[in-house]
C-alpha positions in Angstrom: -17.1 -12.2 -3.9 -16.7 -15.8 -2.7 -13.4 -17.1 -1.4 -13.3 -19.7 -4.2 -12.9 -16.9 -6.8 -9.5 -15.9 -5.4 -6.8 -18.6 -5.5 -3.8 -17.9 -3.2 -1.0 -20.3 -4.2 1.2 -19.4 -1.2 0.6 -19.4 2.5 4.1 -18.3 3.5 5.0 -14.7 3.1 8.3 -13.1 4.2 9.3 -9.5 3.9 13.0 -10.0 4.4 13.2 -6.9 6.7 14.1 -9.0 9.7 17.0 -10.5 7.9 18.3 -7.1 6.7 17.9 -5.7 10.2 19.8 -8.6 11.9 22.6 -8.3 9.3 23.0 -4.6 9.9 23.1 -5.1 13.7 25.6 -8.0 13.6 27.8 -6.1 11.2 27.9 -3.1 13.5 28.7 -5.2 16.6 31.5 -7.0 14.8 32.9 -3.7 13.5 33.0 -2.2 17.0 34.6 -5.3 18.5 37.3 -5.2 15.9 37.9 -1.5 16.5 38.2 -2.0 20.3 40.6 -4.9 19.8 42.7 -2.7 17.4 42.9 0.1 20.0 43.9 -2.3 22.9 46.6 -3.9 20.8 48.1 -0.7 19.2 51.7 0.2 19.8 51.9 2.9 22.5 54.9 4.4 20.8 53.2 4.5 17.5 49.5 4.9 18.1 47.0 4.7 15.3 46.1 8.1 13.7 42.7 9.3 15.1 41.6 10.2 11.6 41.7 6.5 10.7 39.1 5.8 13.4 36.9 8.6 12.0 37.3 7.1 8.5 36.4 3.6 9.7 33.3 4.9 11.6 32.2 6.8 8.5 32.5 3.6 6.5 30.5 1.7 9.1 27.8 4.4 8.9 27.6 4.1 5.2 27.3 0.3 5.3 24.6 0.5 8.0 22.8 3.1 5.9 22.8 0.8 2.8 21.4 -2.0 5.0 18.6 0.2 6.2 17.8 1.3 2.7 17.6 -2.3 1.6 15.3 -3.1 4.4 13.0 -0.2 3.6 13.0 -1.2 -0.1 12.0 -4.7 0.8 9.2 -3.5 3.0 8.0 -1.1 0.3 8.0 -3.9 -2.3 5.9 -6.1 0.0 3.4 -3.3 0.5 3.1 -2.7 -3.2 2.6 -6.4 -3.9 -0.1 -6.6 -1.2 -1.9 -3.6 -2.6 -1.7 -5.1 -6.1 -3.2 -8.4 -4.9 -6.0 -6.6 -3.0 -6.9 -4.4 -6.1 -6.8 -7.4 -8.5 -9.3 -9.4 -6.3 -11.8 -6.6 -6.8 -11.8 -7.4 -10.6 -13.9 -10.5 -10.2 -17.1 -9.9 -12.0 -15.8 -6.8 -13.8 -15.1 -6.4 -17.5 -11.6 -6.0 -18.9 -10.2 -5.4 -22.4 -7.8 -8.2 -23.3 -6.0 -9.4 -26.5 -7.8 -12.6 -27.8 -7.6 -14.4 -31.1 -9.8 -17.3 -29.8 -13.1 -17.2 -27.9 -15.2 -20.0 -26.5 -18.9 -19.2 -25.9 -21.1 -21.4 -23.8 -24.2 -19.4 -24.8 -25.1 -16.9 -27.5 -23.6 -13.5 -26.9 -23.0 -10.1 -28.5 -19.3 -9.4 -28.6 -17.7 -6.0 -28.1 -14.1 -4.9 -28.3 -11.6 -2.8 -30.2 -9.1 -3.0 -33.0 -5.7 -1.5 -32.0 -3.7 -0.3 -35.0 0.0 0.4 -34.4 0.1 2.2 -37.8 -2.4 3.4 -40.4 -4.0 1.1 -42.9 -5.6 1.6 -46.3 -8.0 -1.2 -45.5 -8.8 -2.6 -42.1 -11.1 -5.7 -41.7 -12.1 -7.8 -38.7 -13.0 -11.4 -39.5 -14.7 -14.0 -37.2 -14.5 -17.6 -38.2 -16.0 -20.8 -36.7 -14.2 -24.1 -36.0 -14.7 -25.1 -39.6 -12.9 -21.9 -40.9 -16.1 -20.4 -42.2 -16.4 -16.6 -41.9 -19.5 -16.0 -39.7 -19.1 -12.2 -39.2 -17.0 -9.6 -40.9 -16.5 -5.8 -40.3 -14.9 -3.6 -42.9 -13.6 -0.4 -41.3 -12.1 1.0 -44.5 -9.1 3.3 -44.3 -8.0 4.0 -40.7 -5.3 6.0 -38.9 -3.2 4.4 -36.1 -5.2 4.0 -32.9 -8.2 2.2 -31.4 -11.3 1.3 -33.4 -14.2 0.2 -31.2 -16.6 -2.5 -32.5 -19.8 -4.3 -31.6 -20.7 -7.6 -33.4 -24.0 -9.2 -33.9 -24.9 -12.0 -31.5 -22.9 -15.1 -31.9 -24.3 -18.5 -31.0 -22.6 -21.0 -28.6 -19.3 -22.2 -30.1 -15.6 -21.6 -30.6 -14.4 -18.7 -32.7 -11.3 -17.2 -34.1 -10.8 -13.4 -34.4 -8.4 -11.8 -36.8 -7.7 -8.2 -37.9 -6.3 -7.9 -41.4 -4.6 -4.6 -42.4 -3.7 -3.9 -46.0 -1.4 -1.3 -47.4 -1.0 -1.7 -51.1 0.0 -5.3 -51.7 1.2 -5.9 -48.1 -1.2 -7.5 -45.6 -0.6 -7.8 -41.8 -2.6 -9.7 -39.2 -3.3 -8.4 -35.7 -5.1 -9.7 -32.6 -8.2 -7.7 -31.6 -9.0 -6.8 -28.0 -12.3 -8.3 -26.6 -14.3 -7.0 -23.7 -14.7 -10.0 -21.3 -15.6 -10.6 -17.7 -13.1 -11.7 -15.0 -14.2 -15.0 -13.4 -11.3 -15.7 -11.0 -8.0 -14.2 -9.8 -5.0 -16.5 -9.1 -1.9 -15.6 -7.0 1.0 -17.8 -8.1 3.0 -19.4 -5.3 6.3 -18.7 -7.1 5.7 -14.9 -7.0 5.0 -14.6 -10.7 2.4 -12.3 -12.3 -1.2 -12.4 -10.9 -3.3 -14.4 -13.3 -6.9 -13.6 -14.3 -9.3 -16.2 -15.5 -11.2 -14.4 -18.3 -14.5 -15.7 -19.6 -14.2 -17.5 -22.9 -10.5 -16.6 -23.2 -8.7 -18.4 -20.4 -5.9 -17.5 -18.0 -3.7 -14.5 -18.6 -1.4 -12.1 -16.8 -2.9 -9.1 -15.1 -0.4 -7.0 -17.1 -2.0 -8.3 -20.4 -5.1 -6.2 -19.7 -5.4 -3.2 -22.0 -8.3 -1.5 -20.1 -10.4 -2.0 -17.0 -14.1 -1.4 -17.9 -16.0 -1.9 -14.7 -19.3 -3.7 -14.4 -20.8 -5.4 -17.5 -23.5 -3.4 -19.3 
């Protein structure tokens, strides 16, 4: 995998653990200084109850514990983000199943994918139209239960196509977007910390979390 296939939009990464650690240490030092000053300035005839010191120390321990938990959470999130980036870069050249209503082909190609039905349909049809709105391919799946219906279309020539799934129940029709099996060309890591973006062949850029299924090497 070449370096150009992975776009890192940020060169500055901070875990935030150092800030949390410094905050906890400074807070503890300030607390102890205040406690010593309180002891030195107390009225000898009316000393502060020892249980109050114990209570204050317990509060300090709780605050420090929360700070440590925040630091660990920050480090954990950073590790998870790093792992996600490393795993996503390995997708370059692999096939994924993504929702797509439009597809641009720079060469003739046989298209595979699936229709995902959220509910059953008395009639389920997949239609493929060209830029002129002409139906170039159509698949009638008949009556189907809710779930996934895999499909493989005949070879389509170079061009731009629209995909639509039409589900009919009585007089009611609903349109859905099919899922197409396409190859990942590039992985982009946004500088603003947003979702990792995949450049999918013929489909365009989309979030990693839009992927329905990871299919591995193309057949």
